[in-house]
Rosetta silent file (secondary structure, phi, psi, omega in degrees, C-alpha in Angstrom):
SEQUENCE: XXXXXXXXXXXXXXXXXXXXXXXXXXXXXXXXXXXXXXXXXXXXXXXXXXXXXXXXXXXXXXXXXXXXXXXXXXXXXXXXXXXXXXXXXXXXXXXXXXXXXXXXXXXXXXXXXXXXXXXXXXXXXXXXXXXXXXXXXXXXXXXXXXXXXXXXXXXXXXXXXXXXXXXXXXXXXXXXXXXXXXXXXXXXXXXXXXXXXXXXXXXXXXXXXXXXXXXXXXXXXXXXXXXXXXXXXXXXXXXXXXXXXXXXXXXXXXXXXXXXXXXXXXXXXX
SCORE:     score description
SCORE:     0.000 S_00000001
   1 L     0.000  -45.124 -179.931  104.526  122.883  159.165 S_00000001
   2 H   -63.989  -40.816 -178.796  103.341  119.943  157.044 S_00000001
   3 H   -62.733  -40.705  178.202  102.226  122.303  154.222 S_00000001
   4 H   -65.251  -42.209  177.461  105.662  123.936  154.265 S_00000001
   5 H   -63.000  -42.331  179.251  107.379  120.544  154.128 S_00000001
   6 H   -63.833  -38.076  176.061  105.201  119.403  151.266 S_00000001
   7 H   -60.353  -40.776  178.574  106.037  122.562  149.363 S_00000001
   8 H   -66.051  -40.488  179.687  109.724  121.910  149.822 S_00000001
   9 H   -62.583  -47.585 -178.033  109.385  118.315  148.623 S_00000001
  10 H   -66.303  -37.928  176.822  107.461  119.237  145.501 S_00000001
  11 H   -63.874  -35.852  178.266  109.890  122.053  144.710 S_00000001
  12 H   -64.969  -32.012 -178.043  112.788  119.642  145.003 S_00000001
  13 H   -74.866  -23.826 -177.167  111.142  117.409  142.491 S_00000001
  14 L   -83.065  124.276 -179.121  110.724  120.134  139.913 S_00000001
  15 L   -67.668  141.730  175.943  113.704  120.628  137.640 S_00000001
  16 L   -65.516  159.717 -177.602  115.054  124.122  137.522 S_00000001
  17 L   -57.008  129.828  175.210  114.649  126.052  134.247 S_00000001
  18 L    71.135    3.935 -179.928  116.732  124.537  131.515 S_00000001
  19 L   -88.936  139.887 -179.168  118.194  121.900  133.976 S_00000001
  20 L   -68.562  151.804  176.063  118.014  118.301  132.706 S_00000001
  21 L   -66.302  153.238  179.351  115.683  115.869  134.511 S_00000001
  22 L   -81.889  165.180 -179.527  117.270  113.578  137.037 S_00000001
  23 H   -61.012  -37.515 -178.802  117.634  109.835  136.528 S_00000001
  24 H   -69.099  -37.740  179.446  114.925  109.189  139.154 S_00000001
  25 H   -69.034  -39.290 -179.600  112.486  111.520  137.402 S_00000001
  26 H   -70.942  -32.716  178.673  113.098  109.899  134.059 S_00000001
  27 H   -66.682  -38.867  176.472  112.675  106.464  135.665 S_00000001
  28 H   -63.883  -41.279  177.588  109.298  107.613  137.025 S_00000001
  29 H   -63.475  -47.459 -175.549  108.233  108.824  133.607 S_00000001
  30 H   -65.898  -32.320 -176.489  109.266  105.576  131.856 S_00000001
  31 H   -83.985  -44.025 -168.256  107.623  103.411  134.536 S_00000001
  32 H  -111.183  -21.402 -172.850  104.444  105.326  135.354 S_00000001
  33 H  -108.212  -53.809 -175.098  103.745  107.894  132.623 S_00000001
  34 H   -56.222  -45.470  178.240  104.877  106.681  129.238 S_00000001
  35 H   -55.002  -38.460  178.712  102.920  103.411  129.453 S_00000001
  36 H   -66.964  -43.306  175.854   99.712  105.341  130.164 S_00000001
  37 H   -60.618  -43.914 -176.991  100.307  107.734  127.282 S_00000001
  38 H   -65.683  -40.579 -175.535  101.164  104.861  124.919 S_00000001
  39 H   -78.801  -36.296 -167.767   98.123  102.735  125.824 S_00000001
  40 H  -114.593  -15.105 -172.551   95.453  105.433  126.116 S_00000001
  41 L  -120.994  -37.935 -166.141   96.604  108.543  124.195 S_00000001
  42 L   -76.562  -11.920  178.121   99.065  108.122  121.336 S_00000001
  43 L   -65.601  -35.382 -179.666   96.636  106.227  119.058 S_00000001
  44 L  -104.768  -15.968 -175.452   94.825  109.597  118.502 S_00000001
  45 E  -132.893   45.350 -179.309   97.608  111.993  119.540 S_00000001
  46 L  -120.843 -152.338 -173.700  100.825  110.441  118.221 S_00000001
  47 L   -72.752  -30.233 -176.789  102.968  110.642  115.137 S_00000001
  48 L   -88.125  -32.731 -176.097  100.340  109.194  112.701 S_00000001
  49 L  -140.045  134.883  178.617   97.187  110.977  113.935 S_00000001
  50 E  -131.477   84.992  177.313   96.774  114.231  115.782 S_00000001
  51 H   -63.027  137.143 -178.047   93.185  114.917  116.773 S_00000001
  52 H    56.008   27.231  178.089   92.599  118.616  117.416 S_00000001
  53 H    68.177   20.767 -172.473   96.207  119.211  116.319 S_00000001
  54 L  -112.539  128.496  173.611   97.562  117.661  119.524 S_00000001
  55 L  -115.722  145.202 -179.743  100.563  115.354  119.923 S_00000001
  56 L  -126.843   23.496 -174.261  101.607  113.817  123.169 S_00000001
  57 L  -103.729    9.077  174.672  104.740  111.921  122.221 S_00000001
  58 L  -156.622  152.644  179.959  107.319  114.575  123.121 S_00000001
  59 H   -60.341  -38.837 -177.969  107.736  117.293  125.752 S_00000001
  60 H   -63.460  -40.657 -179.764  107.944  119.914  123.002 S_00000001
  61 H   -67.949  -40.320  176.983  104.603  118.707  121.545 S_00000001
  62 H   -62.944  -38.879  179.360  102.964  118.735  124.985 S_00000001
  63 H   -72.943  -35.563  179.190  104.089  122.302  125.635 S_00000001
  64 H   -68.044  -41.159  177.639  103.060  123.381  122.149 S_00000001
  65 L    74.603 -163.440 -179.285   99.671  121.779  122.532 S_00000001
  66 E  -128.346 -142.409 -175.821   96.864  121.749  120.019 S_00000001
  67 L   -64.507  -30.325 -176.377   93.784  123.677  119.065 S_00000001
  68 L   -93.414   -0.923 -179.093   92.892  124.288  122.745 S_00000001
  69 E   112.020 -171.994 -177.394   96.360  125.384  123.872 S_00000001
  70 L   -64.068  139.436 -176.848   99.205  123.753  125.695 S_00000001
  71 L   -76.350  -29.517  179.689   98.544  120.287  127.081 S_00000001
  72 L  -135.416  152.708  168.247  100.644  120.792  130.179 S_00000001
  73 L  -119.278  101.290 -173.566  101.898  123.680  132.299 S_00000001
  74 L   -51.425  128.399  178.795  105.025  122.255  134.019 S_00000001
  75 L    86.892   -7.282 -175.434  104.706  122.371  137.781 S_00000001
  76 L  -130.584   77.854 -177.657  101.013  123.308  137.599 S_00000001
  77 H   -61.341  -36.294 -176.332   98.716  120.262  137.142 S_00000001
  78 H   -69.127  -16.807  177.518   95.545  122.151  137.981 S_00000001
  79 H  -102.360    4.216 -178.491   96.257  124.490  135.009 S_00000001
  80 L   -95.422  128.053 -179.802   97.161  121.689  132.643 S_00000001
  81 H   -59.665  -39.002  179.585   94.599  120.564  130.027 S_00000001
  82 H   -55.735  -50.272 -175.831   95.928  117.004  130.106 S_00000001
  83 H   -67.627  -39.306  177.060   95.217  116.667  133.814 S_00000001
  84 H   -62.178  -38.304 -179.267   91.788  118.320  133.519 S_00000001
  85 H   -66.741  -46.102 -177.559   90.950  115.931  130.696 S_00000001
  86 H   -75.061  -25.133  171.597   91.920  112.728  132.528 S_00000001
  87 H   -68.590  -26.938  178.129   90.206  113.871  135.737 S_00000001
  88 L    58.128   36.409  175.904   87.023  114.288  133.676 S_00000001
  89 L   -80.165  -22.478 -179.232   85.661  117.020  135.878 S_00000001
  90 E   -99.164  124.413 -178.723   84.663  119.054  132.830 S_00000001
  91 L   -58.779  -29.979 -175.944   81.797  117.563  130.771 S_00000001
  92 L   -90.372   -3.199 -176.634   83.346  119.040  127.599 S_00000001
  93 E  -137.715   81.284 -176.589   86.838  117.738  128.264 S_00000001
  94 L  -124.328  114.068 -179.425   86.843  114.038  129.005 S_00000001
  95 L  -140.925  150.540    2.936   89.751  111.833  127.906 S_00000001
  96 L   -84.769  166.690 -172.955   90.635  109.188  127.095 S_00000001
  97 L   -71.748  -19.353 -178.083   87.598  108.074  125.143 S_00000001
  98 L   -84.246   11.551  175.097   87.954  104.447  126.135 S_00000001
  99 L   122.888  158.063 -176.953   87.065  105.223  129.745 S_00000001
 100 L   -69.633  143.991  179.491   88.463  107.102  132.743 S_00000001
 101 L   -69.924  160.700  176.149   91.920  106.187  133.920 S_00000001
 102 L   -67.739  151.489 -179.226   92.463  104.494  137.244 S_00000001
 103 H   -50.843  -44.111 -179.674   92.972  106.808  140.236 S_00000001
 104 H   -61.129  -41.914  179.607   96.595  105.688  140.488 S_00000001
 105 H   -62.783  -45.823 -179.420   97.293  106.475  136.883 S_00000001
 106 H   -62.103  -40.576 -179.556   95.799  109.963  137.263 S_00000001
 107 H   -66.153  -35.000  176.266   97.825  110.558  140.421 S_00000001
 108 H   -65.148  -42.591  176.325  101.007  109.555  138.543 S_00000001
 109 H   -63.528  -41.039  176.578  100.234  112.029  135.825 S_00000001
 110 H   -61.947  -46.467 -179.023   99.613  114.784  138.353 S_00000001
 111 H   -62.589  -38.681 -177.070  102.903  114.010  140.130 S_00000001
 112 H   -63.969  -43.406  178.442  104.738  113.968  136.797 S_00000001
 113 H   -66.743  -37.694  177.949  103.425  117.480  135.902 S_00000001
 114 H   -61.239  -34.898  177.746  104.289  118.677  139.428 S_00000001
 115 H   -64.384  -20.350 -174.845  107.861  117.470  138.780 S_00000001
 116 L   109.601   13.418  178.953  107.990  119.776  135.771 S_00000001
 117 L    57.612   55.910  178.265  106.997  117.092  133.239 S_00000001
 118 L   -63.805  138.871 -175.962  110.419  115.480  132.754 S_00000001
 119 L  -144.382  131.642 -179.695  110.702  113.833  129.398 S_00000001
 120 L   -65.299  148.580  177.074  113.776  112.033  127.946 S_00000001
 121 L   -64.581  148.759  179.138  115.462  113.672  125.009 S_00000001
 122 L   -66.084  138.091 -177.318  114.603  112.240  121.607 S_00000001
 123 L   -64.173  141.788  179.029  117.276  109.684  120.574 S_00000001
 124 L   -79.006  139.532  178.409  119.777  111.057  118.153 S_00000001
 125 L  -119.000  160.589 -178.298  119.903  109.391  114.752 S_00000001
 126 H   -58.465  -35.677 -173.856  122.588  109.333  112.111 S_00000001
 127 H   -64.080  -33.011 -177.530  120.281  111.326  109.822 S_00000001
 128 H   -71.757  -21.399 -178.045  120.149  114.289  112.194 S_00000001
 129 H   -95.823    0.643 -179.287  123.940  114.531  112.184 S_00000001
 130 L   -76.306  156.411  179.855  124.384  114.515  108.454 S_00000001
 131 L   -63.335  113.952  179.865  125.521  117.576  106.585 S_00000001
 132 L   -66.668  -13.988 -179.577  122.307  119.462  105.701 S_00000001
 133 L   -90.131   -1.831  176.999  124.119  121.014  102.734 S_00000001
 134 L   -58.268  144.711 -175.180  124.706  117.588  101.115 S_00000001
 135 H   -59.682  -29.938 -176.838  123.171  117.472   97.637 S_00000001
 136 H   -66.359  -19.088 -176.480  120.860  114.618   98.597 S_00000001
 137 H  -104.354    6.951 -179.220  119.061  116.859  101.080 S_00000001
 138 L   -88.117  149.658  176.621  118.615  119.835   98.770 S_00000001
 139 L   -66.887  149.098  179.568  115.230  120.654   97.188 S_00000001
 140 L   -62.182  138.317  177.778  114.722  119.653   93.590 S_00000001
 141 L  -124.751  146.241  179.110  115.543  122.369   91.090 S_00000001
 142 L   -66.291  130.752  177.858  114.526  122.568   87.467 S_00000001
 143 L   -87.185  135.964  179.019  117.421  121.583   85.183 S_00000001
 144 L   -78.238  120.012 -179.106  118.213  123.775   82.241 S_00000001
 145 L   -77.252  125.719 -175.501  117.867  121.738   79.110 S_00000001
 146 L   -68.869  154.729  178.943  120.784  122.406   76.776 S_00000001
 147 L  -101.705  124.606 -178.748  120.266  123.903   73.317 S_00000001
 148 L  -111.600  164.021  179.051  121.770  121.865   70.505 S_00000001
 149 L   -70.910  -40.963 -172.232  122.224  122.669   66.798 S_00000001
 150 L  -108.372   59.858 -175.546  120.211  119.700   65.572 S_00000001
 151 H   -66.977  -16.272  179.794  117.252  119.764   67.987 S_00000001
 152 H   -66.956  -23.496  179.919  114.984  118.154   65.387 S_00000001
 153 H   -71.597  -27.224 -173.031  116.855  114.888   66.101 S_00000001
 154 L   -78.052  135.451  176.135  115.793  114.901   69.731 S_00000001
 155 L  -107.016   -6.753  179.504  112.577  113.138   70.734 S_00000001
 156 L  -157.070  173.129  179.365  112.829  113.964   74.430 S_00000001
 157 H   -65.750  -34.280  178.907  114.687  116.205   76.899 S_00000001
 158 H   -59.150  -44.007  179.465  117.108  113.293   77.569 S_00000001
 159 H   -59.434  -33.470 -178.793  118.042  113.290   73.882 S_00000001
 160 H   -64.802  -38.625  174.984  118.926  116.969   74.106 S_00000001
 161 H   -63.248  -43.667  179.831  121.555  116.216   76.746 S_00000001
 162 H   -64.186  -44.373 -177.835  122.995  113.377   74.662 S_00000001
 163 H   -65.025  -40.585  179.126  123.035  115.547   71.533 S_00000001
 164 H   -60.364  -41.010  177.141  124.714  118.454   73.291 S_00000001
 165 H   -66.450  -40.181 -179.677  127.540  116.146   74.448 S_00000001
 166 H   -65.103  -45.730  178.204  127.899  114.642   70.989 S_00000001
 167 H   -63.466  -36.580  177.619  128.077  118.052   69.334 S_00000001
 168 H   -65.233  -28.421  177.981  130.609  119.248   71.915 S_00000001
 169 L   -92.888    5.112  178.708  132.797  116.307   70.954 S_00000001
 170 L    76.087   26.783 -177.996  132.361  116.967   67.252 S_00000001
 171 L  -116.259  159.966  176.894  130.229  113.885   66.736 S_00000001
 172 L  -113.534  154.357  178.306  126.885  113.247   65.079 S_00000001
 173 L   -62.758  148.996  176.911  124.128  110.884   66.231 S_00000001
 174 L   -67.873  160.061  179.928  124.160  107.362   64.811 S_00000001
 175 L   -63.561  136.976  178.272  121.712  106.498   62.129 S_00000001
 176 L   -55.607  132.815 -178.045  118.244  105.634   63.548 S_00000001
 177 L   -72.976  145.605  178.115  117.859  101.919   63.980 S_00000001
 178 L   -79.162  170.438 -171.801  115.266  100.181   61.818 S_00000001
 179 H   -62.952  -36.318 -177.740  112.340   98.294   63.373 S_00000001
 180 H   -65.404  -41.202  177.225  113.924   94.866   62.969 S_00000001
 181 H   -68.927  -36.791 -179.744  117.020   96.006   64.891 S_00000001
 182 H   -60.604  -45.928 -174.507  114.885   97.746   67.541 S_00000001
 183 H   -69.841  -33.678  177.900  112.872   94.685   68.427 S_00000001
 184 H   -65.785  -46.565 -177.763  115.960   92.519   68.642 S_00000001
 185 H   -60.684  -51.112 -174.077  117.751   95.027   70.860 S_00000001
 186 H   -70.897  -33.657 -178.680  114.885   95.644   73.280 S_00000001
 187 H   -71.412  -39.111  175.244  113.839   92.008   73.507 S_00000001
 188 H   -66.672  -41.479 -177.666  117.411   90.868   74.357 S_00000001
 189 H   -64.129  -43.190 -174.255  117.765   93.740   76.863 S_00000001
 190 H   -90.457  -26.708 -178.442  114.584   93.084   78.749 S_00000001
 191 H  -120.470  -14.838 -176.823  114.215   89.294   78.528 S_00000001
 192 L    77.592    6.610 -177.052  117.630   87.962   77.503 S_00000001
 193 L  -125.075  156.428  177.170  115.932   86.126   74.621 S_00000001
 194 L   -80.271  156.780  175.109  115.601   86.854   70.904 S_00000001
 195 L   -69.145  150.498  178.685  112.183   87.720   69.561 S_00000001
 196 L   -78.983  160.638  177.033  110.263   84.801   68.002 S_00000001
 197 H   -56.239  -36.290  177.580  109.515   84.976   64.267 S_00000001
 198 H   -65.929  -42.117  179.901  105.874   85.636   65.056 S_00000001
 199 H   -65.683  -35.683  179.772  106.767   88.525   67.385 S_00000001
 200 H   -65.032  -46.761 -176.314  109.104   89.939   64.724 S_00000001
 201 H   -64.787  -40.060 -178.624  106.442   89.805   61.992 S_00000001
 202 H   -64.564  -43.021  179.120  103.820   91.365   64.267 S_00000001
 203 H   -65.234  -43.825  179.235  106.058   94.286   65.187 S_00000001
 204 H   -63.072  -29.222 -178.995  107.138   94.922   61.624 S_00000001
 205 H   -88.527   -7.516 -176.127  103.481   95.027   60.551 S_00000001
 206 L   -86.507  111.870 -175.440  102.452   97.346   63.393 S_00000001
 207 L   -97.574    4.817 -178.575  102.109  100.867   61.995 S_00000001
 208 L   -67.562  149.139 -179.680  100.788  102.538   65.159 S_00000001
 209 L   -61.492  -29.002 -178.004  102.762  105.559   66.434 S_00000001
 210 L  -104.139   29.686 -177.207  103.202  103.922   69.835 S_00000001
 211 H   -59.755  -46.188 -179.635  104.144  100.492   68.462 S_00000001
 212 H   -63.596  -42.774  178.119  107.544  100.516   70.183 S_00000001
 213 H   -62.894  -37.554  175.582  106.059  101.632   73.499 S_00000001
 214 H   -63.972  -37.704  176.509  103.512   98.837   73.263 S_00000001
 215 H   -65.254  -44.915  178.324  106.330   96.395   72.649 S_00000001
 216 H   -61.438  -43.081 -179.762  108.254   97.557   75.685 S_00000001
 217 H   -62.385  -41.598 -178.604  105.161   97.286   77.893 S_00000001
 218 H   -63.727  -43.357 -179.098  104.530   93.744   76.649 S_00000001
 219 H   -68.747  -37.029  177.434  108.105   92.720   77.436 S_00000001
 220 H   -66.314  -27.928  179.665  108.039   94.296   80.873 S_00000001
 221 L   -84.366   -8.238 -178.669  104.874   92.293   81.604 S_00000001
 222 L   -76.490  140.825  175.620  106.577   89.041   80.491 S_00000001
 223 H   -57.820  -27.377 -178.627  107.710   86.522   83.140 S_00000001
 224 H   -68.936  -19.188  177.475  111.017   86.437   81.333 S_00000001
 225 H   -65.602  -46.592  175.674  111.692   90.035   82.400 S_00000001
 226 H   -63.559  -37.090  176.255  111.963   89.031   86.060 S_00000001
 227 H   -64.996  -38.198 -178.602  114.089   86.065   85.170 S_00000001
 228 H   -72.098  -46.714 -173.113  116.448   88.221   83.146 S_00000001
 229 H   -92.675  -21.200  175.508  116.855   91.136   85.607 S_00000001
 230 H   -66.296  -26.650 -177.770  116.403   89.179   88.833 S_00000001
 231 H   -64.958  -28.064  177.064  119.635   87.344   88.131 S_00000001
 232 H   -65.188  -42.487  176.667  121.587   90.599   88.633 S_00000001
 233 H   -64.560  -42.081 -178.015  120.230   90.872   92.219 S_00000001
 234 H   -67.741  -30.084  173.122  120.890   87.198   92.800 S_00000001
 235 H   -62.692  -47.076  179.741  124.475   87.683   91.599 S_00000001
 236 H   -61.942  -38.080 -179.784  124.966   90.427   94.182 S_00000001
 237 L   -78.783   -3.496 -177.891  123.463   88.151   96.875 S_00000001
 238 L    59.625   41.935 -178.243  125.847   85.394   95.698 S_00000001
 239 L   -74.641  145.371  172.468  122.958   83.080   95.110 S_00000001
 240 L  -153.506  146.898  176.652  123.517   79.489   93.864 S_00000001
 241 L   -74.280  -18.325 -176.910  121.393   76.385   93.596 S_00000001
 242 E  -144.290  175.362 -177.652  124.357   74.272   94.857 S_00000001
 243 L   -78.920  -13.549  172.210  127.693   74.693   96.657 S_00000001
 244 L    82.948   -4.789  179.776  129.523   74.521   93.309 S_00000001
 245 L   -85.104 -173.157 -174.675  132.277   72.162   94.360 S_00000001
 246 L   -57.497  -36.733 -177.249  133.077   68.760   92.864 S_00000001
 247 L   -76.973  -21.759  177.161  130.295   67.063   94.818 S_00000001
 248 L    48.531   56.008  177.759  127.866   69.930   93.742 S_00000001
 249 L   -72.736  131.333 -177.616  125.548   69.495   96.712 S_00000001
 250 E   -77.602  141.154  172.058  122.216   71.175   96.141 S_00000001
 251 L   -86.199  108.937 -168.881  120.895   73.760   98.579 S_00000001
 252 L   -49.099  -50.110 -175.713  117.471   72.144   99.149 S_00000001
 253 L  -112.065   16.180 -177.251  115.211   75.174   99.504 S_00000001
 254 H   -63.152  -29.137 -178.452  117.371   77.926   97.988 S_00000001
 255 H   -61.024  -21.934  179.025  115.094   78.033   94.953 S_00000001
 256 H   -62.693  -41.118  179.911  112.425   79.642   97.110 S_00000001
 257 H   -68.987  -41.296 -177.092  114.507   82.799   97.446 S_00000001
 258 H   -60.684  -46.684 -179.964  115.367   82.737   93.741 S_00000001
 259 H   -65.006  -34.445  177.202  111.684   82.514   92.813 S_00000001
 260 H   -62.885  -43.399 -178.820  110.846   85.253   95.302 S_00000001
 261 H   -66.200  -44.637  175.965  113.340   87.614   93.692 S_00000001
 262 H   -59.790  -46.866  179.421  112.027   86.852   90.184 S_00000001
 263 H   -64.117  -35.135  179.503  108.436   87.360   91.259 S_00000001
 264 H   -63.691  -40.922  174.490  109.388   90.633   93.010 S_00000001
 265 H   -64.147  -40.382 -178.402  110.783   91.985   89.771 S_00000001
 266 H   -73.084  -25.486  177.295  107.749   90.923   87.803 S_00000001
 267 L   -90.496    0.914 -177.626  105.437   92.549   90.383 S_00000001
 268 L    60.483   39.110 -176.652  107.520   95.755   90.352 S_00000001
 269 L   -90.826  130.472  179.163  107.961   95.292   94.092 S_00000001
 270 L   -63.088    0.000    0.000  110.696   97.510   95.678 S_00000001
């Protein structure tokens, strides 16, 4: 009679096929099972590391298992690798590595599997509900570079696109800038400052093929680059050293954020 009653109780705890787990079953999992998995198992069998191809952080992963097969057989703890591993009856299958679980913890895992291994659904995120056909989620595809009449003018694929648009509008490229104009343009663009006479003379005398590229690299490495381009971020953040009214009260430590932004640009920090 007792055996029959026990069978009825265990059967009642097991969710029917495709039926969602009850609130009581989920509460048991969150209280008694998830903490054990998190403390003793997920370091080696979680999202970042999967020893033997095994993850234990979702019901699907537990059912899928790893190199040795499914980790659990819902309703059948004696046939579940997870239970065999934590019981440590098999010399070749002893987990976790940091020592055998307490008897109470093992009993909770057994009861959980007997219930049918109820596991809460993964939380839905905004990303999962986005349109998968949106262009941002499409694989990259090679772009066809347009063919222009005066391809000799182009020095890169980007130039080909510019040239094709110019020709379609009946326009011709502007005359190539001389070195004096180039250094003034790029120095103002990247640092907000004019080149010094010494910098101008050095660039004009530099006959290397990559002289302009070397100039750009030097300007990008200059502290003035972060000061020039960090201000755009600071404008968006509505940064100011003071409140800007008649009394012009200074914000005592605001400069720390300003210097952080400038330094972030100079370190190429995202």
